[in-house]
MIDO-975940 format. One record per residue: x, y, z of N, C-alpha, C, O in turn; residue in three letters. Coordinates in steps of 0.001 Angstrom, whole numbers, padded with zeros to 6 digits, always signed. Layout:
XYZXYZXYZXYZALA/...
//
This chain:
+009436+010666-013049+008382+011620-012609+008538+011900-011068+008628+010997-010236MET/+008558+013125-010799+008699+013586-009455+007237+013647-008884+006237+013984-009519ARG/+007309+013181-007299+006016+013058-006559+005453+014470-006338+004302+014634-005931LEU/+006181+015359-006580+005750+016701-006269+004804+017164-007425+004188+018218-007272GLY/+004666+016509-008461+003778+016655-009579+002353+015917-009348+001418+016060-010136ASP/+002293+015187-008293+001081+014291-008184+000187+014710-007269+000565+015520-006423SER/-001084+014263-007269-002064+014744-006286-002425+013499-005289-002219+012329-005612SER/-002988+013894-004039-003394+012941-003119-004852+013043-002927-005400+014133-002762ALA/-005522+011863-002948-006950+012034-002635-007282+010900-001718-006736+009802-001828GLU/-008175+011175-000820-008654+010186+000179-009971+010053+000135-010652+011069-000008TYR/-010541+008874+000241-012014+008694+000077-012565+007564+001197-012007+006505+001484GLN/-013661+008028+001677-014439+007333+002587-015601+006323+001846-016348+006733+000958ARG/-015615+005094+002312-016565+004244+001601-017716+003902+002701-017819+004453+003798GLY/-018533+002910+002197-019807+002799+003153-019309+002126+004519-018244+001521+004634ALA/-020151+002307+005429-019911+001778+006904-018798+002254+007457-018202+001559+008281LYS/-018360+003427+007126-017141+004011+007682-015787+003607+007201-014751+004080+007668GLY/-015837+002614+006143-014679+002069+005711-013962+003156+005012-014548+004174+004642SER/-012606+002938+004815-011796+003946+004171-011219+003286+002969-010596+002231+003079ARG/-011411+003887+001799-010692+003459+000584-009409+004121+000627-009299+005320+000368SER/-008304+003285+000988-006887+003824+001257-006055+003899+000142-004836+003915+000312ARG/-006595+003953-001109-005717+004252-002146-005406+005669-002386-005989+006290-003274TRP/-004658+006119-001757-004182+007489-001899-003745+007806-003273-002547+007640-003502LEU/-004564+008268-004307-004220+008168-005614-003225+009280-006093-003664+010386-006407THR/-002016+009019-006145-001010+010053-006443-000806+010061-008081+000258+009810-008645LEU/-001995+010387-008694-001849+010495-010192-003037+011199-010556-003967+011308-009756GLN/-003079+011755-011874-004067+012542-012356-005378+011819-012315-006354+012463-011931LYS/-005525+010587-012654-006690+009805-012858-007023+009194-011608-006121+008553-011068THR/-008118+009260-011045-008354+008716-009680-008932+007240-009903-009878+007029-010663THR/-008275+006223-009167-008752+004814-009228-009786+004583-008137-010561+003630-008228CYS/-009824+005445-007085-010786+005441-006022-010744+004101-005039-011605+003889-004186GLY/-009688+003292-005273-009781+002016-004366-008355+001513-003993-007910+000479-004490VAL/-007566+002354-003004-006507+001854-002407-005420+002764-002386-005600+003781-003055SER/-004335+002660-001789-003422+003590-001675-002275+003620-002789-001558+002656-003056LEU/-002221+004769-003343-001121+005043-004500-001212+003942-005679-000772+002796-005584VAL/-001764+004409-006637-001887+003544-007816-001277+004182-009001-002017+004857-009717VAL/+000030+004053-009320+000524+004573-010523+001285+003592-011169+000840+002455-011015VAL/+002405+003700-011917+002908+002579-012655+004426+002652-012601+005027+003697-012354ALA/+005052+001405-012861+006532+001317-012851+007124+001415-014256+006705+000585-015063ILE/+007975+002243-014646+008401+002303-015878+009067+001003-016516+009979+000421-015927LEU/+008619+000613-017629+009097-000672-018147+010513-000723-018265+011121+000243-018726ALA/+011141-001835-017864+012420-001978-018160+013370-001595-017011+014511-002056-017047GLY/+012996-000779-015978+013842-000499-015025+014183-001532-014016+013446-002482-013754CYS/+015308-001309-013471+015703-002312-012306+016093-003854-012755+016231-004754-011928GLY/+016239-004020-014072+016491-005426-014462+017973-005736-013981+018835-004857-013952GLY/+018200-007018-013614+019570-007515-013407+020416-007863-014760+019976-007863-015910GLY/+021547-008116-014390+022466-008527-015564+022002-009926-016060+022374-010207-017199SER/+021355-010727-015490+020883-012071-015991+019702-011867-016791+018662-011534-016222ASP/+019734-012027-018044+018488-011735-018826+017357-012673-018591+016276-012413-019120PRO/+017492-013773-017828+016411-014629-017329+015836-014176-016045+014727-014543-015658ALA/+016630-013350-015373+015969-012718-014052+014779-011900-014390+014678-011334-015479ALA/+013863-011836-013445+012681-011064-013558+013140-009590-013426+014138-009361-012743PRO/+012470-008557-014043+012883-007140-013886+012238-006729-012599+011413-007463-012055SER/+012609-005521-012076+012030-005013-011038+010539-004628-011140+009764-004560-010185ALA/+010229-004367-012525+008730-004343-012737+008000-005563-012584+006918-005504-012002GLU/+008469-006784-013064+007920-007964-012832+007769-008494-011359+006854-009208-010949ASP/+008731-008061-010711+008642-008414-009158+007575-007593-008470+006826-008185-007693VAL/+007429-006369-008657+006391-005484-008063+005083-005951-008534+004127-006078-007769ALA/+005041-006190-009705+003679-006681-010472+003176-007873-009781+002007-007995-009414LYS/+004090-008742-009619+003787-010058-008948+003392-009870-007666+002290-010315-007345ARG/+004198-009185-006693+003726-008965-005359+002425-008237-005251+001680-008482-004302ALA/+002076-007278-006242+000774-006541-006081-000474-007362-006200-001537-006801-005932ALA/-000480-008564-006552-001661-009399-006771-001745-010519-005817-002612-011375-005994ILE/-000838-010608-004713-000869-011715-003857-002246-011655-003046-002495-010721-002283VAL/-002993-012565-003235-004235-012543-002414-004192-012862-001066-003377-013694-000666SER/-005088-012220-000195-005197-012762+001134-005889-014115+001325-006959-014320+000751PRO/-005339-015028+002089-005928-016251+002153-006093-016911+003614-006018-018111+003878THR/-006344-015815+004525-006454-016200+005806-007537-017307+006070-008691-017117+005686THR/-007167-018492+006738-008118-019518+007015-009257-019077+007754-009100-018436+008793GLN/-010385-019360+007315-011729-019129+007825-012418-017768+007472-013581-017510+007784GLY/-011591-016930+006797-012043-015639+006400-012718-015541+005145-013378-014532+004899TRP/-012608-016693+004132-013221-016728+003011-013190-015546+002043-014218-015053+001579ASN/-011978-015124+001767-011725-013890+000946-012165-014230-000661-012109-015330-001211TRP/-012543-013155-001143-012827-013289-002624-011658-014043-003233-010547-013804-002759PRO/-011766-014952-004253-010754-015616-004884-009962-014688-005937-008840-014988-006344THR/-010572-013672-006287-009887-012689-007387-010226-011244-006747-011153-011004-005974VAL/-009286-010356-007231-009588-008974-006847-010830-008391-007290-011240-008487-008447PRO/-011492-007717-006258-012770-007092-006748-012606-005757-007434-013570-005197-007955THR/-011180-005159-007435-010864-004061-008294-009331-004171-008203-008770-004740-007267SER/-008665-003572-009270-007228-003527-009316-006772-002335-010196-007577-001785-010948SER/-005559-001960-010109-004996-000884-010877-003567-001403-011399-002576-001465-010672SER/-003592-001766-012745-002368-002261-013341-001385-001102-013529-001654+000070-013267PRO/-000317-001511-013969+000825-000517-014235+000489+000437-015404+000066+000084-016505TYR/+000745+001719-014989+000486+002841-016031+001536+003819-015529+001929+003850-014363SER/+001927+004560-016437+002999+005526-016188+002446+006707-015323+001346+007212-015545LYS/+003289+007114-014316+002773+008172-013208+002441+009412-014160+003263+009832-014975ASN/+001287+009911-014007+000620+010969-014743+000744+012284-014058+000522+013333-014664GLN/+001084+012251-012840+001055+013514-011940-000322+013904-011840-001253+013229-012280GLY/-000450+015178-011163-001796+015849-010942-001766+017000-010154-000668+017538-010010GLY/-002817+017526-009576-002938+018553-008820-002841+018363-007429-003047+017234-006984ASP/-002506+019473-006525-002300+019306-004926-003797+018933-004501-004772+019402-005089PRO/-003886+018039-003418-005072+017745-002798-005861+018917-002143-005259+019968-001924PRO/-007115+018796-001834-007770+019833-001071-007809+019787+000340-007717+020809+001019GLY/-007962+018480+000889-008067+018312+002315-006739+018618+003145-005648+018489+002589ASP/-006814+018946+004226-005628+019331+005035-004608+018315+005276-003410+018545+005113LYS/-005124+017075+005704-004091+015943+005995-003477+015454+004723-002279+015171+004729ARG/-004254+015316+003530-003513+014874+002424-002601+015808+001798-001604+015430+001182SER/-002961+017152+001961-002071+018200+001540-000685+018205+002270+000400+018417+001728ALA/-000893+017951+003511+000213+017861+004292+001127+016548+003729+002335+016714+003562THR/+000600+015448+003489+001334+014457+002949+002053+014715+001624+003149+014236+001331LEU/+001260+015588+000796+001715+015885-000337+002977+016817-000398+003895+016676-001206TYR/+002904+017699+000480+004136+018605+000855+005352+017803+001334+006503+018108+001020ARG/+005015+016699+002158+006059+015919+002802+006783+014985+001694+007959+014648+001829GLN/+006009+014601+000613+006508+013738-000368+007010+014558-001768+007486+014008-002761LEU/+006793+015936-001602+007196+016684-002746+008720+016571-003079+009557+016749-002194ARG/+009065+016278-004348+010483+016196-004567+011009+014811-004770+011966+014587-005512GLY/+010246+013698-003969+010804+012431-004106+010408+011815-005544+009401+012125-006181LEU/+011254+011014-005878+011118+010383-007305+010318+009027-007239+010876+007933-007167ASP/+008967+009209-007271+008141+007997-007328+007947+007625-008881+007433+008342-009740LEU/+008489+006315-009039+008481+005877-010470+006963+005409-010774+006416+005652-011849ILE/+006288+004656-009627+005016+004304-010018+004626+003100-009179+005421+002644-008357GLY/+003527+002622-009349+002963+001465-008532+001734+000821-008998+001018+001367-009838SER/+001453-000361-008469+000325-001110-008862-000554-001688-007506+000000-001724-006407ALA/-001641-002032-007641-002417-002403-006419-003745-003239-006762-004246-003269-007887GLY/-004246-003913-005639-005199-004702-005899-006155-004569-004445-005688-004233-003357SER/-007469-004886-004683-008332-004741-003571-009413-005984-003592-009981-006283-004642ARG/-009649-006657-002412-010594-007625-002234-011608-007063-001175-011239-006489-000151TRP/-012960-007288-001527-013940-006814-000508-015172-007717-000814-015442-008214-001907GLN/-015955-007854+000493-017341-008533+000450-017927-007653+001491-017322-006688+001959ASP/-019211-008040+001863-020006-007524+002828-019519-007230+004236-020051-006385+004956GLU/-018501-007955+004582-017885-008063+005878-016532-007608+006020-016115-007492+007172SER/-015741-007319+005028-014242-007174+005137-013710-006700+003853-014167-007017+002755LYS/-012772-005966+004053-011970-005512+002760-010404-005583+002996-009887-005505+004111LEU/-009798-005721+001947-008242-005859+002002-007721-004919+000803-008360-004886-000249ALA/-006662-004225+000960-006062-003702-000181-004571-003781-000166-004016-003820+000932HIS/-003866-003809-001251-002498-004128-001292-001896-003037-002382-002446-002845-003466LEU/-000823-002421-002004-000196-001470-002999+001362-001713-002946+002013-001915-001922VAL/+001805-001662-004150+003394-001767-004215+003861-000602-004945+003340-000376-006037VAL/+004796+000198-004490+005272+001362-005077+006875+001318-005310+007570+000690-004512GLU/+007383+001911-006281+008789+001833-006622+009250+003191-006603+008549+003953-007268ARG/+010282+003726-005995+010904+004915-005996+012277+004872-006690+012879+003829-006944PHE/+012682+006043-006954+013878+006081-007815+015218+005677-006917+016269+005341-007464GLY/+015066+005745-005558+016219+005311-004850+015689+004830-003518+014542+005077-003146SER/+016547+004147-002826+016180+003611-001507+016026+004758-000514+015223+004719+000419SER/+016865+005811-000776+016864+007058+000273+015418+007688+000044+014748+008004+001027ALA/+014948+007865-001210+013483+008315-001309+012541+007535-000783+011679+008000-000039ASP/+012604+006142-001141+011744+005210-000335+011617+005351+001104+010531+005347+001684ALA/+012849+005488+001720+012873+005713+003242+012080+006872+003541+011177+006763+004371HIS/+012320+008064+002921+011612+009218+003334+010166+009318+003168+009479+010115+003807SER/+009706+008484+002287+008294+008347+001999+007645+007568+003184+006502+007824+003562ALA/+008456+006570+003776+007960+005749+004793+007561+006642+005974+006499+006410+006551MET/+008343+007636+006362+007972+008445+007577+006713+009243+007390+005868+009407+008270ARG/+006653+009763+006072+005468+010655+005753+004264+009738+005786+003250+010190+006318ALA/+004236+008560+005308+003123+007734+005280+002695+007261+006534+001512+006986+006737TYR/+003646+007135+007462+003255+006626+008731+002433+007852+009470+001393+007631+010088ARG/+002941+009008+009356+002005+010113+009996+000955+010165+009552+000038+010281+010365GLU/+000652+010111+008253-000620+010240+007401-001565+008915+007942-002703+009109+008369PHE/-001068+007791+007886-001870+006681+008488-002189+006794+009801-003340+006531+010151ALA/-001321+007160+010641-001744+007247+012101-002822+008356+012253-003711+008122+013071HIS/-002859+009485+011603-003885+010441+011742-005220+010003+011354-006212+010400+011966GLY/-005293+009186+010346-006505+008566+009850-006965+007582+010766-008142+007600+011129TRP/-006023+006571+011253-006638+005562+012297-007037+006160+013475-007877+005545+014133ALA/-006567+007382+013960-007190+007896+015201-008584+008202+015133-009227+008246+016182GLU/-009211+008450+013882-010517+008510+013620-011400+007409+014034-012585+007596+014313GLN/-010801+006217+014074-011559+004882+014199-011774+004607+015677-012855+004222+016123THR/-010558+004850+016508-010529+004523+017895-009137+004436+018585-008241+005256+018383GLY/-009048+003470+019336-007702+003444+019979-006578+002982+019010-006888+002124+018184ALA/-005386+003427+019022-004521+003083+017988-003237+002600+018628-002822+003053+019695VAL/-002627+001654+017923-001336+001109+018382-000563+001214+017195-000950+000714+016139SER/+000598+001889+017316+001533+002233+016250+002967+001815+016641+003603+002395+017521ASP/+003448+000734+015903+004713+000206+016408+005535-000102+015095+005058-000333+013985GLU/+006795-000059+015429+007873-000574+014340+007889-001983+014305+007595-002554+015355ALA/+008167-002656+013327+008115-004081+013061+009415-004578+012700+010031-004097+011749VAL/+009868-005515+013408+011087-006208+013103+011053-007374+012104+010013-008022+011979GLY/+012144-007666+011392+012107-009029+010635+011284-008851+009456+010681-009831+009019GLY/+011176-007666+008855+010248-007278+007671+010892-006234+006874+010845-005047+007197LEU/+011616-006758+005623+012157-005821+004773+013408-005033+005495+014098-005515+006394GLY/+013553-003789+004949+014638-003055+005372+014102-002096+006640+014898-001675+007479ASP/+012809-001827+006684+012204-001240+007771+010643-001313+007547+010146-001336+006421GLU/+009937-001347+008682+008528-001552+008629+007798-001037+009870+008337-000978+010975ALA/+006560-000675+009624+005676-000275+010805+004315-000879+010613+003885-001317+009546TRP/+003633-000851+011854+002187-001514+011818+001327-000588+012494+001688-000205+013607ARG/+000192-000137+011987-000666+000832+012687-002055-000054+012946-002730-000380+011969ILE/-002432-000405+014198-003669-001179+014454-004731-000180+015111-004438+000582+016033LEU/-005923-000265+014563-007088+000677+015299-008160-000060+015626-008644-000797+014768ALA/-008675+000001+016820-009903-000634+017228-010901+000316+017760-010588+001055+018694ARG/-012112+000351+017220-013030+001241+017677-014398+000854+017086-014814-000271+017361GLY/-015231+001745+016216-016294+001323+015610-016002+000172+014598-016882-000626+014274TYR/-014700+000118+014101-014322-000979+013340-012904-001510+013730-012230-000866+014534THR/-012513-002476+013271-011053-002954+013434-010376-002919+012098-010896-003348+011068GLU/-009183-002381+012176-008275-002272+010767-006917-002214+011144-006522-001614+012144GLU/-006204-002827+010360-004572-002852+010638-003977-002558+009241-004563-002936+008227VAL/-002806-001879+009197-002078-001468+008246-000678-001836+008225-000046-001323+009149THR/-000015-002560+007458+001473-002877+007564+001927-002168+006412+001329-002290+005343TYR/+003077-001332+006551+003861-000802+005447+005253-001073+005767+005701-000981+006910LYS/+006015-001449+004618+007351-001781+004849+008025-001440+003502+007446-001335+002421TRP/+009340-001285+003746+010191-000966+002582+011321-002111+002304+011958-002618+003227ARG/+011481-002424+001095+012521-003419+000649+013355-002677-000479+012982-002635-001652ARG/+014485-002115-000021+015309-001234-001070+014435-000248-001669+013951+000518-000836ALA/+014094-000042-002856+013476+001038-003382+011949+000751-003442+011197+001640-003840ASP/+011475-000437-003069+010005-000756-003066+009430-000339-001740+010139-000422-000738LEU/+008231+000091-001666+007521+000376-000580+006202-000347-000672+005506-000249-001683VAL/+005870-001032+000311+004601-001971+000036+003678-001682+001315+004127-001397+002425LEU/+002370-001794+001005+001363-001704+001963+000339-002614+001924-000277-002757+000868GLU/+000027-003313+002986-001150-004140+003077-002166-003753+004147-001779-003568+005302ALA/-003365-003631+003833-004392-003008+004827-005630-004134+004949-006035-004673+003919HIS/-006129-004417+006064-007174-005177+006279-008158-004426+007268-007765-003848+008282ILE/-009504-004498+006852-010461-003814+007769-011773-004694+007828-012286-005127+006796GLN/-012252-004920+008990-013504-005727+009198-014674-004755+009234-014772-003871+010086CYS/-015473-004948+008351-016780-004067+008383-017864-004725+009282-018928-004123+009430LEU/-017666-005914+009887-018496-006394+010825-017396-007067+011883-016251-006619+011939SER/-017783-008048+012617-016997-008743+013646-015815-009353+012723-016048-009901+011646ALA/-014642-009209+013218-013490-010044+012511-013664-011529+012808-014261-011817+013845CYS/-013228-012474+012050-013331-013769+012156-012264-014356+013012-012377-015490+013478ARG/-011261-013620+013219-010128-014166+014012-009228-012846+014166-009573-011793+013630SER/-008150-012951+014866-007228-012090+015278-006846-011162+014001-006186-011713+013120ASP/-007176-009915+013840-006947-009248+012629-005443-009001+012388-004943-009064+011265ILE/-004801-008737+013431-003270-008658+013134-002581-009904+012648-001733-009886+011756ASN/-002989-010998+013284-002397-012297+012873-002778-012606+011452-001929-013098+010709GLU/-003932-012365+011042-004493-012512+009639-003618-011520+008678-003101-011970+007656ALA/-003497-010360+008994-002767-009459+008211-001108-009776+008034-000472-009540+007006ALA/-000587-010338+009217+000958-010689+009168+001048-011815+008367+002067-011842+007678ARG/+000269-012780+008244+000386-013979+007298+000340-013479+005952+001135-013905+005113ALA/-000470-012663+005691-000677-012086+004257+000532-011454+003977+001188-011775+002986TRP/+000925-010504+004827+002211-009691+004572+003387-010422+004291+004126-010070+003371VAL/+003675-011581+005122+004677-012438+004807+004762-013156+003385+005771-013544+002796ASP/+003520-013220+003026+003435-013963+001512+003662-012904+000547+004333-013171-000451ALA/+003223-011814+000700+003501-010661-000167+005134-010446-000172+005774-010406-001223ILE/+005663-010328+000985+007077-010015+001044+007905-011089+000325+008906-010769-000317ASP/+007500-012339+000427+008133-013361-000365+008204-013150-001720+009292-013334-002266GLY/+007165-012767-002433+006991-012397-003719+007904-011195-004086+008574-011201-005119ASP/+007908-010140-003184+008608-008965-003314+010051-009189-003419+010722-008482-004171ALA/+010579-010127-002712+011970-010532-002775+012493-011112-004069+013669-010984-004408GLN/+011628-011722-004748+011984-012438-006003+012720-013697-005687+012874-014080-004528GLY/+013184-014356-006760+013831-015649-006526+015275-015422-006040+015881-014408-006387PRO/+015755-016217-005356+017294-016161-004873+017989-016238-005983+017614-016905-006947SER/+019362-015378-005944+020227-015364-007009+020870-016667-007181+021681-016840-008092PRO/
//
């Protein structure tokens, strides 16, 4: 399924929070960035006992945030399981339409994601798989521009490349009427995003909390050693 067939939708939640599932599919899930599915059976190794690429992505997409002292919900408050990418219509808002054009023609196989939220904070996690590492790399650039534009509406923005995480990675941190941080990284043809937002005062440094979660997610995304 080509990403050019899909739609992009952006929603705002209560208290200025952003529901960052940019839903690139016909059916809107309304909670996190990009929820589509990985086609069954793709990416499996020659070892029949080894987990398939679908299994690796599915496992990574449910890694819970467990930052000490933050008291995250123990189970996701919502999630999007794997389903085949259904495509959809172009989005209506200008920023999402720009992203749609940038991603047109890239081969998005699908993705899955989870969300955790209570009255003081939210976190979401999305794992996407593209048809090639080159397409995943191209998507990273487009997503960064999109995320930076939305973060600027919150307040002061820090946008940095991140070393030692996958094949490439970036982090966008925004502080203003709220604090939020987004990590996005690529590992071969997988693109992963972890986002945390404080709806009230953060309980500790938000970037440190997010990075600890990111490292746990990435450990599962790598799968077992050969």
